[in-house]
C-alpha positions as CSV (number, residue, x, y, z in Angstrom):
1,M,77.0,68.2,92.6
2,G,78.6,71.0,90.6
3,A,81.6,73.0,91.8
4,V,81.1,76.3,93.7
5,S,81.9,79.3,91.4
6,S,83.2,81.5,94.2
7,P,86.6,80.9,95.8
8,V,85.5,79.0,98.9
9,S,87.8,77.0,101.2
10,T,85.9,74.6,103.5
11,L,87.6,74.1,106.9
12,V,86.7,71.1,109.0
13,V,88.2,70.5,112.4
14,C,87.6,67.0,113.8
15,W,88.3,65.2,117.0
16,N,87.2,61.5,117.0
17,N,84.3,62.2,114.6
18,R,84.8,59.2,112.2
19,D,81.2,58.2,112.5
20,F,79.9,61.5,111.1
21,L,82.9,62.8,109.0
22,S,82.1,61.0,105.7
23,R,78.6,62.7,105.3
24,C,80.1,66.0,106.2
25,L,82.9,65.8,103.6
26,E,80.7,64.3,100.9
27,S,78.4,67.4,101.2
28,V,81.2,69.7,100.1
29,P,81.0,70.5,96.4
30,A,83.5,68.9,94.1
31,G,86.3,71.2,93.0
32,S,86.4,73.5,96.1
33,E,89.3,73.5,98.5
34,L,88.8,71.3,101.5
35,I,91.1,71.3,104.5
36,V,90.6,69.0,107.4
37,V,92.5,69.5,110.7
38,D,92.6,66.3,112.8
39,N,92.9,67.3,116.5
40,G,94.8,64.2,117.6
41,S,91.9,61.8,117.0
42,T,92.3,58.2,118.1
43,D,89.4,56.7,116.2
44,G,90.9,56.8,112.7
45,S,89.3,60.0,111.5
46,G,92.5,61.1,109.8
47,D,92.9,57.8,108.1
48,L,89.4,58.0,106.8
49,V,90.2,61.4,105.2
50,V,93.3,59.9,103.5
51,E,91.4,56.8,102.2
52,R,88.1,58.3,101.1
53,F,88.9,62.0,100.3
54,P,92.4,62.1,98.7
55,S,91.8,65.6,97.3
56,A,91.3,67.0,100.8
57,R,94.3,68.6,102.5
58,L,94.8,66.8,105.9
59,V,96.6,68.5,108.8
60,R,97.3,66.0,111.5
61,L,97.9,67.4,115.0
62,D,99.4,65.4,117.9
63,Q,96.9,66.6,120.4
64,N,93.5,68.3,120.7
65,V,94.3,72.0,120.6
66,G,90.6,73.0,120.6
67,F,88.2,74.2,117.9
68,A,89.5,77.8,117.7
69,A,93.2,76.8,117.3
70,G,92.1,74.1,114.8
71,V,90.3,76.6,112.6
72,N,93.2,79.1,112.7
73,R,95.5,76.3,111.6
74,A,93.2,75.3,108.8
75,A,92.8,79.0,107.7
76,A,96.6,79.3,107.5
77,E,96.5,76.6,104.8
78,A,93.5,78.0,102.9
79,T,93.7,80.0,99.7
80,G,90.0,80.9,99.2
81,T,88.6,84.4,99.4
82,Y,85.8,82.9,101.6
83,L,86.3,80.5,104.5
84,L,83.5,78.0,105.3
85,L,83.6,76.6,108.8
86,L,81.9,73.3,108.8
87,N,81.6,71.0,111.8
88,P,82.2,67.3,111.2
89,D,78.7,66.5,112.5
90,A,77.1,68.9,110.0
91,E,76.4,68.6,106.3
92,A,75.5,71.1,103.5
93,T,72.3,70.5,101.5
94,P,72.6,71.1,97.7
95,R,73.5,74.7,96.8
96,A,73.7,75.8,100.5
97,I,77.4,76.7,100.2
98,E,76.8,78.4,96.8
99,R,74.1,80.6,98.3
100,L,76.3,81.8,101.2
101,S,79.2,82.6,98.8
102,S,76.8,84.4,96.5
103,F,75.5,86.5,99.4
104,L,79.0,87.5,100.3
105,D,79.6,88.5,96.7
106,E,76.7,90.8,96.7
107,Q,76.7,92.2,100.3
108,V,80.0,94.0,100.7
109,D,79.5,95.0,104.3
110,C,79.0,91.3,105.3
111,G,82.0,89.8,107.1
112,A,80.3,86.5,108.0
113,V,77.1,84.7,107.0
114,A,75.3,81.7,108.4
115,G,72.7,79.4,107.0
116,R,69.7,77.8,108.5
117,L,70.4,74.9,110.8
118,L,68.1,71.8,110.9
119,S,68.5,68.6,112.8
120,M,69.2,65.4,111.0
121,T,65.4,64.8,111.0
122,E,64.8,68.2,109.4
123,Q,63.6,70.0,112.6
124,P,64.8,73.6,113.4
125,Q,67.7,73.6,115.9
126,R,66.6,76.0,118.6
127,A,69.8,75.3,120.6
128,F,71.8,76.8,117.7
129,H,69.4,79.5,116.8
130,A,71.0,82.8,115.8
131,G,70.8,85.3,118.6
132,R,72.3,88.4,120.2
133,L,75.6,88.8,121.9
134,P,75.8,88.1,125.6
135,T,75.3,91.0,128.0
136,M,75.6,91.2,131.7
137,P,71.9,91.2,132.2
138,S,71.4,88.2,129.9
139,L,74.1,86.3,131.7
140,A,72.6,87.1,135.1
141,M,69.3,85.6,133.9
142,E,71.0,82.4,133.1
143,L,73.4,82.2,136.1
144,L,70.8,83.1,138.8
145,L,68.2,80.7,137.4
146,V,65.8,83.4,136.4
147,K,65.7,82.0,132.9
148,R,64.8,78.6,134.3
149,L,62.0,80.0,136.5
150,W,60.8,82.6,134.0
151,P,61.9,81.4,130.6
152,R,59.9,84.1,128.7
153,N,61.4,87.0,130.6
154,P,62.1,90.0,128.2
155,I,65.9,90.0,128.8
156,T,66.3,86.3,127.8
157,R,63.9,86.6,124.9
158,R,66.0,89.5,123.5
159,A,69.3,87.7,124.1
160,E,67.9,84.6,122.3
161,A,66.4,86.7,119.5
162,A,63.0,85.2,120.0
163,D,61.7,87.9,117.7
164,L,63.9,86.7,114.8
165,D,62.0,85.4,111.8
166,E,64.2,82.4,110.7
167,T,62.6,82.4,107.2
168,V,63.9,85.9,106.3
169,T,67.4,87.0,105.4
170,G,68.6,89.6,107.8
171,R,71.3,91.0,110.0
172,I,72.2,89.2,113.3
173,E,74.7,89.7,116.2
174,R,75.7,86.2,116.9
175,T,75.6,82.7,115.4
176,A,77.1,79.3,116.0
177,S,80.3,78.7,114.1
178,C,79.3,75.1,113.1
179,C,78.2,76.2,109.7
180,L,79.6,79.7,109.1
181,M,81.1,81.4,106.0
182,M,83.5,84.2,106.6
183,R,85.1,86.7,104.3
184,R,88.8,86.0,104.5
185,A,89.6,89.7,104.8
186,A,87.3,90.0,107.8
187,F,88.8,86.9,109.4
188,D,92.3,88.2,109.0
189,Q,91.4,91.7,110.2
190,V,90.3,90.4,113.6
191,N,93.2,87.8,113.7
192,G,90.9,84.8,113.5
193,F,89.6,83.0,116.6
194,D,90.9,83.7,120.1
195,E,92.6,80.4,121.0
196,Q,92.2,81.0,124.7
197,F,88.6,79.8,124.4
198,T,89.5,76.2,124.4
199,P,88.4,73.5,123.6
200,A,85.0,75.1,122.8
201,W,82.3,77.6,123.8
202,F,82.2,81.4,123.6
203,E,84.8,81.5,120.8
204,D,82.0,82.1,118.4
205,A,80.5,84.9,120.5
206,D,83.9,86.5,120.9
207,L,84.6,86.3,117.1
208,C,81.2,87.8,116.2
209,K,81.7,90.7,118.7
210,R,85.1,91.5,117.3
211,L,83.8,91.4,113.8
212,I,81.0,93.9,114.6
213,E,83.4,96.2,116.5
214,A,85.7,96.1,113.4
215,G,82.8,97.4,111.3
216,W,81.6,94.2,109.6
217,S,78.0,92.9,109.6
218,I,76.8,89.4,110.2
219,Y,73.8,87.9,108.4
220,V,71.7,84.8,108.2
221,V,70.5,83.4,104.9
222,P,67.7,80.8,105.6
223,S,67.7,79.5,102.0
224,A,71.2,78.0,102.7
225,V,70.2,74.9,104.7
226,F,72.6,72.8,106.7
227,R,71.8,69.6,108.7
228,H,73.6,69.5,112.0
229,M,73.7,66.9,114.8
230,G,75.2,69.2,117.4
231,G,77.6,68.4,120.3
232,A,79.1,65.2,118.8
233,S,82.6,66.0,120.1
234,V,81.9,67.7,123.4
235,R,79.7,64.9,124.6
236,T,82.8,62.8,125.1
237,L,84.1,65.3,127.7
238,G,81.5,64.2,130.3
239,R,78.9,66.4,132.0
240,A,81.1,67.7,134.8
241,R,84.0,68.8,132.6
242,R,81.6,70.3,130.0
243,K,80.1,72.5,132.7
244,R,83.4,73.7,134.0
245,I,84.7,74.5,130.6
246,F,81.5,76.3,129.6
247,Y,81.4,78.6,132.7
248,R,85.1,79.1,132.7
249,N,84.9,80.4,129.1
250,M,81.9,82.5,130.0
251,E,84.0,84.2,132.7
252,R,86.9,84.6,130.2
253,Y,84.5,86.2,127.7
254,V,83.2,88.7,130.3
255,R,86.7,89.6,131.5
256,K,87.8,90.2,127.9
257,H,84.9,92.4,126.9
258,Y,83.7,93.9,130.2
259,G,86.9,94.1,132.2
260,R,87.8,93.1,135.8
261,I,84.6,94.5,137.3
262,G,82.4,92.5,134.9
263,A,84.5,89.4,135.6
264,A,84.1,89.9,139.4
265,A,80.3,90.3,139.0
266,V,80.0,87.2,136.9
267,R,82.2,85.2,139.4
268,T,79.8,86.3,142.2
269,M,76.8,85.3,140.2
270,L,78.5,82.0,139.4
271,V,79.1,81.2,143.0
272,T,75.5,82.1,143.9
273,G,74.0,80.2,140.9
274,M,76.1,77.1,141.3
275,G,75.3,77.0,145.0
276,L,71.6,77.0,144.1
277,R,72.1,74.3,141.5
278,V,74.1,72.1,144.0
279,A,71.2,72.4,146.5
280,A,68.6,71.7,143.9
281,S,70.5,68.6,142.7
282,A,70.8,67.4,146.3
283,L,67.0,67.7,146.7
284,R,66.5,65.6,143.5
285,A,69.2,63.1,144.6
286,D,71.1,63.9,141.4
287,R,74.6,62.9,142.4
288,E,76.0,63.6,138.9
289,G,74.5,67.1,138.9
290,M,75.8,67.8,142.4
291,H,79.3,66.8,141.3
292,A,79.1,68.8,138.0
293,F,77.9,72.0,139.6
294,A,80.2,71.7,142.6
295,G,83.1,71.5,140.2
296,V,82.0,74.8,138.6
297,L,81.6,76.3,142.1
298,G,85.1,75.3,143.0
299,G,86.5,76.7,139.8
300,A,84.8,80.0,140.4
301,L,86.1,80.2,144.0
302,R,89.6,78.9,143.5
303,G,90.3,79.5,139.8
304,W,90.2,77.3,136.7
305,K,93.8,76.0,136.9
306,H,92.9,72.4,136.1
307,E,90.9,73.0,133.0
């Protein structure tokens, strides 16, 4: 594959992703800057980079500092005008990276641009579909189980951008950061990722919101196709811990952007919603679910000190 003409630095943050990492790094065009941050992996991910991709710059960290901090660390090493965030369980198809960088060349108001995500079997990834930023009403639909009981309600449909045509290039509010190219100037203007959203979840929504507030636009370019497995790292956290981290970071996002009153409202909805989920899990004799949702309920009531 030929080199990308635009100055792109590809940033890959990995944590025990050796099984997927080779395909990811092989998909990066030759000649472009490639920086890999290894978040304290114990499966030999860092050694694989050294052995098979000697031209990549490897930053080894002693512990898992989270995705946001890992990207910021990689960005500090990068020299490119554009920064491509590429998850280790994702891979670029031919010319995908070039198409994103060309779009940034042409669209001067664009601070970040995403491609189209497909599964490894070439199916559209609805779970990572570009959408709109979280709002208090959309969070209420999720927390209070309205989304589960009425999945096509207008608030949820708007939040999930059900009206978005994924085959057309256009402006969006939010996209996953697993395959996202950013203008370096935009990334620096908003001071990169907020490392308080650790190890994952809501750091992408927070970044997109701050970019838009700073005057930048975010686009999706469907002709730039990436394959993505999704969730390869976070699966290892276990269901209960994943739930606690997700909802903790949701509350943190609301507190940051909607203040104490918003955070108090979300905490109230969390307590109500998790109580309902615990009861529903008990009726289904789902002990794992009861444990996971009870952990979130405890965090909402007592604080998230242990996460």
